[in-house]
C-alpha positions in Angstrom: -9.0 -4.6 79.1 -6.6 -7.4 77.9 -3.9 -6.6 75.1 -4.5 -8.1 71.4 -2.7 -11.4 70.9 -3.7 -13.1 67.6 -3.5 -16.8 67.4 -0.9 -18.7 65.3 -3.6 -19.8 62.8 -4.6 -16.2 62.2 -1.0 -15.2 61.7 -0.6 -17.8 59.0 -3.7 -16.7 57.2 -2.5 -13.1 57.2 0.9 -14.2 55.9 -0.5 -16.3 53.1 -2.8 -13.4 52.1 0.1 -11.0 52.0 2.2 -13.4 49.9 -0.6 -13.8 47.3 -1.0 -10.1 47.2 2.7 -9.6 46.7 2.8 -12.2 43.9 -0.1 -10.6 42.1 1.4 -7.1 42.4 4.7 -8.5 41.2 3.1 -10.2 38.2 1.2 -7.1 37.3 4.3 -4.9 37.7 6.3 -7.5 35.6 3.7 -7.5 32.8 3.6 -3.8 32.8 7.3 -3.6 32.6 7.5 -6.2 29.8 4.7 -4.4 27.8 6.5 -1.1 28.2 9.8 -2.7 27.2 8.1 -4.3 24.1 6.6 -0.9 23.2 9.9 0.8 23.5 11.7 -1.9 21.6 9.1 -1.9 18.8 9.2 1.9 18.5 13.0 1.8 18.5 13.0 -0.9 15.8 10.6 1.1 13.6 12.8 4.1 14.0 15.9 2.2 13.1 14.1 0.5 10.1 12.9 3.9 8.8 16.3 5.3 9.2 17.9 2.4 7.4 15.4 2.5 4.6 15.9 6.2 4.2 19.7 5.7 4.0 19.2 2.9 1.4 17.0 5.1 -0.8 19.5 8.0 -0.6 22.4 5.6 -1.4 20.5 4.2 -4.3 19.7 7.7 -5.7 23.3 8.7 -5.3 24.4 5.5 -7.1 22.0 6.1 -10.0 23.2 9.7 -10.3 26.8 8.5 -10.3 26.1 5.9 -13.0 24.3 8.3 -15.1 27.2 10.8 -14.9 29.7 8.0 -15.8 27.6 6.9 -18.8 27.4 10.5 -20.0 31.1 11.0 -19.6 31.8 7.7 -21.4 29.4 8.6 -24.3 31.2 11.9 -24.6 34.6 10.2 -24.6 33.5 7.7 -27.3 31.9 10.4 -29.4 35.1 12.5 -29.2 37.2 9.4 -30.1 35.0 8.7 -33.2 35.1 12.4 -34.1 38.9 12.5 -33.9 39.2 9.3 -36.0 36.5 10.4 -38.5 38.8 12.2 -40.9 41.3 9.4 -40.9 38.7 6.8 -41.5 37.1 8.8 -44.2 40.4 9.2 -46.0 41.0 5.4 -45.8 37.6 4.3 -46.9 36.6 7.1 -49.2 33.7 6.1 -51.3 33.5 2.7 -49.6 31.4 4.2 -46.8 28.7 5.3 -49.3 29.3 2.6 -51.9 26.2 1.9 -54.0 25.5 -1.2 -56.1 26.8 -0.6 -59.6 23.9 -2.5 -61.3 20.2 -3.1 -60.9 18.0 -5.5 -59.1 15.8 -8.3 -60.5 13.4 -9.7 -57.9 12.8 -13.5 -58.1 10.4 -15.0 -55.5 10.9 -12.0 -53.2 14.7 -12.1 -53.5 16.3 -9.0 -55.1 19.2 -10.3 -57.3 21.9 -7.8 -58.2 22.9 -7.8 -61.9 25.2 -5.5 -64.0 23.8 -5.1 -67.5 25.8 -3.4 -70.2 25.9 -3.2 -74.0 23.7 -4.6 -76.8 23.6 -7.6 -79.0 23.7 -11.3 -78.4 23.8 -12.0 -74.7 26.9 -13.1 -72.7 26.2 -14.0 -69.0 29.1 -13.8 -66.5 29.0 -16.0 -63.4 31.6 -15.3 -60.7 33.5 -17.7 -58.4 33.6 -18.2 -54.7 34.5 -15.2 -52.5 34.1 -12.6 -55.2 31.2 -10.9 -57.0 29.9 -9.5 -60.3 32.1 -6.4 -60.0 35.2 -8.7 -60.4 34.4 -8.8 -64.1 34.1 -5.1 -64.3 37.4 -4.5 -62.5 39.3 -6.8 -64.9 37.8 -4.9 -67.8 35.9 -7.9 -69.3 32.4 -6.2 -69.0 33.4 -3.1 -70.8 35.4 -4.9 -73.5 32.5 -7.4 -74.2 29.8 -4.7 -74.0 31.3 -3.1 -77.2 29.8 -6.0 -79.2 27.5 -8.0 -76.9 24.8 -7.6 -74.3 26.6 -8.4 -71.0 24.9 -9.6 -67.9 27.0 -10.2 -64.7 25.1 -11.6 -61.8 25.8 -11.6 -58.0 25.2 -15.2 -56.9 23.2 -15.7 -53.7 25.0 -14.3 -50.7 27.7 -12.5 -52.8 28.0 -8.9 -53.6 24.6 -7.2 -53.2 22.4 -10.3 -53.5 21.0 -11.9 -50.3 21.1 -15.5 -49.3 17.9 -16.5 -47.5 18.4 -19.1 -44.8 15.2 -21.0 -45.6 16.7 -22.4 -48.9 19.7 -24.6 -49.5 21.7 -22.9 -52.2 23.0 -25.9 -54.2 24.5 -25.4 -57.6 21.2 -26.6 -59.1 19.2 -24.0 -57.0 21.6 -21.3 -58.1 21.2 -22.4 -61.7 17.4 -22.1 -61.4 17.7 -18.7 -59.9 20.0 -17.6 -62.8 17.4 -19.0 -65.3 14.6 -17.0 -63.6 16.7 -13.8 -63.7 17.5 -14.2 -67.4 13.8 -14.9 -68.0 12.8 -11.6 -66.5 15.5 -9.8 -68.5 14.2 -11.3 -71.7 17.5 -13.1 -72.4 17.4 -15.8 -75.2 20.1 -18.3 -76.0 22.9 -16.8 -73.9 26.5 -17.8 -73.8 27.4 -18.6 -70.2 30.9 -17.7 -68.9 31.7 -19.2 -65.5 34.7 -18.7 -63.4 35.8 -21.1 -60.6 32.7 -22.0 -58.6 30.6 -20.2 -61.3 31.6 -23.0 -63.7 29.5 -25.4 -61.6 26.5 -23.2 -61.9 27.0 -22.9 -65.7 27.3 -26.7 -66.1 24.2 -27.2 -63.9 22.2 -24.8 -66.1 23.4 -26.6 -69.2 22.7 -30.1 -67.9 19.2 -29.1 -66.7 18.2 -28.3 -70.2 15.3 -25.9 -69.3 16.9 -23.0 -71.2 18.5 -23.2 -74.7 22.2 -22.0 -74.4 24.6 -20.8 -77.1 27.5 -22.4 -75.4 29.8 -22.5 -72.3 33.1 -20.8 -71.6 34.6 -22.3 -68.4 37.5 -20.6 -66.6 39.6 -22.2 -63.9 36.9 -24.6 -62.8 36.7 -27.5 -60.4 34.7 -30.2 -62.1 35.3 -33.5 -60.2 35.2 -34.4 -56.5 38.5 -34.4 -54.7 40.4 -33.0 -51.8 40.7 -29.2 -51.5 42.6 -28.0 -48.5 40.8 -24.6 -48.5 37.4 -26.3 -48.7 38.3 -28.7 -45.9 39.5 -25.9 -43.6 36.5 -23.7 -44.2 33.8 -26.4 -44.2 33.1 -26.2 -40.4 32.2 -22.6 -40.8 29.2 -23.6 -43.0 27.5 -25.4 -40.0 24.4 -23.3 -39.1 24.9 -21.5 -35.8 28.5 -22.6 -35.3 29.7 -20.7 -38.4 27.6 -17.6 -37.5 29.0 -17.6 -34.0 32.6 -17.9 -35.2 32.3 -15.2 -37.9 30.7 -12.9 -35.3 33.8 -13.2 -33.1 36.1 -12.1 -35.9 36.7 -8.3 -35.9 36.0 -6.5 -39.1 39.7 -5.5 -39.6 40.9 -9.1 -39.1 38.2 -10.4 -41.5 39.3 -7.9 -44.2 42.9 -8.8 -43.6 42.2 -12.5 -44.0 40.2 -11.8 -47.2 43.1 -9.8 -48.6 45.5 -12.7 -47.9 43.1 -15.1 -49.7 43.2 -12.9 -52.8 47.0 -13.0 -52.9 46.7 -16.8 -53.0 44.2 -16.9 -55.8 46.2 -14.6 -58.0 49.5 -16.4 -57.4 51.9 -16.6 -59.1 50.9 -13.3 -60.5 50.7 -10.3 -58.0 47.3 -8.9 -57.1 46.7 -6.2 -59.7 46.7 -2.6 -58.6 43.3 -1.9 -60.1 41.9 -4.9 -58.1 43.3 -3.5 -54.8 42.0 0.0 -55.6 38.5 -0.9 -56.8 37.4 -4.3 -55.3 34.9 -3.7 -52.4 36.8 -5.6 -49.7 34.3 -4.5 -47.1 31.5 -6.3 -48.9 33.6 -9.4 -49.5 34.6 -9.5 -45.9 31.1 -9.1 -44.5 29.7 -12.0 -42.4 26.9 -12.7 -44.9 29.3 -13.2 -47.8 31.8 -15.2 -45.6 28.9 -17.6 -44.7 28.1 -18.0 -48.4 31.8 -18.7 -49.1 31.8 -21.4 -46.4 28.6 -23.0 -47.6 29.6 -23.1 -51.3 33.1 -24.5 -50.4 31.5 -27.2 -48.2 29.0 -28.2 -50.9 31.3 -28.2 -53.9 32.2 -31.9 -53.9 28.5 -32.9 -53.6 27.6 -30.6 -56.5 30.2 -31.9 -59.0 29.5 -35.5 -57.9 25.9 -35.1 -59.1 27.0 -33.4 -62.3 29.9 -35.4 -63.6 27.8 -38.3 -64.9 26.0 -35.8 -67.2 29.1 -34.2 -68.8 29.3 -36.7 -71.6 25.8 -36.0 -72.7 26.4 -32.2 -73.3 26.1 -31.4 -77.0 26.5 -27.6 -76.9 29.9 -25.9 -77.6 32.1 -25.9 -74.5 35.4 -24.0 -74.3 37.7 -24.8 -71.3 40.5 -22.5 -70.2 42.9 -22.8 -67.2 46.3 -21.7 -66.0 48.8 -24.4 -65.6 50.2 -22.7 -62.5 46.9 -22.5 -60.7 47.5 -23.1 -57.0 43.7 -23.4 -56.2 42.6 -26.0 -58.8 45.0 -28.3 -60.7 44.3 -28.0 -64.4 45.5 -31.6 -65.0 43.0 -33.1 -62.6 40.0 -31.0 -63.7 40.2 -29.0 -66.9 42.1 -31.7 -68.9 39.9 -34.4 -67.6 36.7 -32.5 -68.4 38.0 -31.9 -72.0 38.3 -35.7 -72.4 34.8 -36.2 -71.0 32.8 -33.6 -73.0 32.7 -34.5 -76.7 33.8 -31.7 -79.0 35.0 -29.4 -76.3 38.1 -27.3 -76.7 40.9 -26.8 -74.1 43.4 -24.0 -73.7 46.1 -24.3 -71.0 47.7 -21.0 -70.3 51.4 -21.3 -69.3 52.5 -19.7 -66.1 49.1 -18.3 -65.1 47.2 -18.9 -61.9 43.5 -19.0 -61.0 42.5 -15.5 -62.0 43.0 -15.9 -65.8 40.4 -13.3 -66.7 43.0 -10.8 -65.4 46.2 -12.4 -66.6 44.8 -13.5 -70.0 41.7 -11.4 -70.6 42.3 -11.2 -74.3 42.5 -15.0 -74.6 39.2 -15.2 -72.6 37.6 -12.7 -75.0 38.9 -14.7 -78.0 37.3 -17.9 -76.6 34.0 -16.1 -76.2 34.2 -14.8 -79.8 35.0 -18.3 -81.1 32.0 -19.9 -79.4 29.8 -17.0 -80.6 30.8 -17.8 -84.2 29.8 -21.4 -84.0 26.1 -20.8 -83.6 
């Protein structure tokens, strides 16, 4: 027998076959390894993700618990602070914290209007100025003094005291005069004598000029009757702009607002000091409220427009008109307003009070009473 000696061609075929087999095996092994690696990586990723999510949930829970503890601790601290200050605040505010309106309410077109009604007899209606309220006439003693012989009605104008000031209406002097007429109508008041102070004189004149209600006469105190420049009105006018004024008043702390209101009262009483009874009894927290400050701004801004429309009608008034003013008034110059009005309204009377400021119903209450009595005697 001869030994096996494959030919060169056969060796090549065997070599190519082995190469293909090797490649196939290598590919299969590679795919297996890659699949195994992907599986391991995916499993590891899932494990890491689960671990991370769990850690996030635990951290979130711990954070919520911490925030809740902080909130509880803060609430306790605030409550303790208020409790500690309660006695002091109660001593300072006293009855202010539970202050009730001193009068009654008359509802006109859904608006509850606060009025103080005292006494019996022929009616005298008191209309307050800007920045104050019906209680002002009670504090100065005018309501009690007049109630001994007349039926006295003091009204809180819209936005002042305890009367609201709905935003859907523009509260011109004429609109306020109509509201006053409706209130008196519901109270059964006939032929009243209207006493107006400061801005209240404009409402009184608007009611008289309108002619819808017979009046016994007018007593006008410290009024501004003609258009002109008022520094206080110019400064406060921007606060009457809807939205802007509300935002500005909202940023003023209550204590600051009360302090500014107190300073304004020192100005209106000057050159007389603020009376002790006014300081003790006037509800400063009501006067310094945002709603009343908005009313103050709006009335101040609309004053020139109001008197511009009224001044052409002054000469046609035929009812008794008594005009009083302090010659030292720092708010309204008597020479430019009261004296001029006296020369415009036929048959009117004028009393200039030497050395007195704007609040003459305090400094010259007896003279105000006498003027009311004099008009009452005429008709």
